[in-house]
Structure formats: C-alpha cells, structure tokens
C-alpha positions in Angstrom: 96.7 77.6 65.9 96.3 76.0 69.3 97.2 79.2 71.1 94.5 81.2 69.4 91.9 78.6 70.4 93.0 78.8 74.1 92.9 82.6 74.0 89.3 82.5 72.7 88.3 80.1 75.4 90.0 81.6 78.4 89.5 85.4 77.7 85.7 85.4 78.6 86.4 83.3 81.7 89.0 85.7 83.0 86.7 88.7 82.1 83.8 87.1 84.1 86.1 86.4 87.0 87.4 90.0 87.1 83.8 91.3 86.8 82.7 89.1 89.7 85.5 90.3 91.9 84.9 93.9 91.1 81.1 93.6 91.8 81.8 91.9 95.2 84.2 94.6 96.3 81.8 97.4 95.2 79.0 95.7 97.2 81.2 95.5 100.3 82.1 99.2 100.0 78.5 100.1 99.8 77.7 98.1 102.9 80.6 99.6 104.8 79.7 103.1 103.8 76.2 102.5 104.9 77.3 101.2 108.3 79.6 104.2 108.7 76.8 106.6 108.1 74.6 104.8 110.6 77.4 104.9 113.1 77.8 108.7 112.6 74.0 109.2 113.0 74.0 107.2 116.2 76.9 109.2 117.6 75.2 112.5 116.6 72.0 111.4 118.4 73.9 110.4 121.5 76.1 113.4 121.9 74.3 116.3 120.2 70.7 115.9 121.0 
C-alpha cells in the first residue's frame, strides 16, 4: 500500500520536471536558430551586397 502512495506523489513531480527540462531545451534551440539566421543575414550583407 505504501508503494502506491509514493507513486501517486512522485509521478506528477517527475512529469513536471521533465516538462520543465524539455521547455528549457526548446527555448534554447529557438534562440540559437534565431542567432544563426541573424549571422547568415549579416554575412550575406557583408559579402553579397
């Protein structure tokens, strides 16, 4: 009976932790992609125009 009680308590905590980690990594990817596009635009302006 004690095991079921621990599972009920800790499952939402682990789910929130995993969701938080996933959201942080997705935000970092968006920022890095944005900075890469900015770098490409700057290089195009410098060497093409």
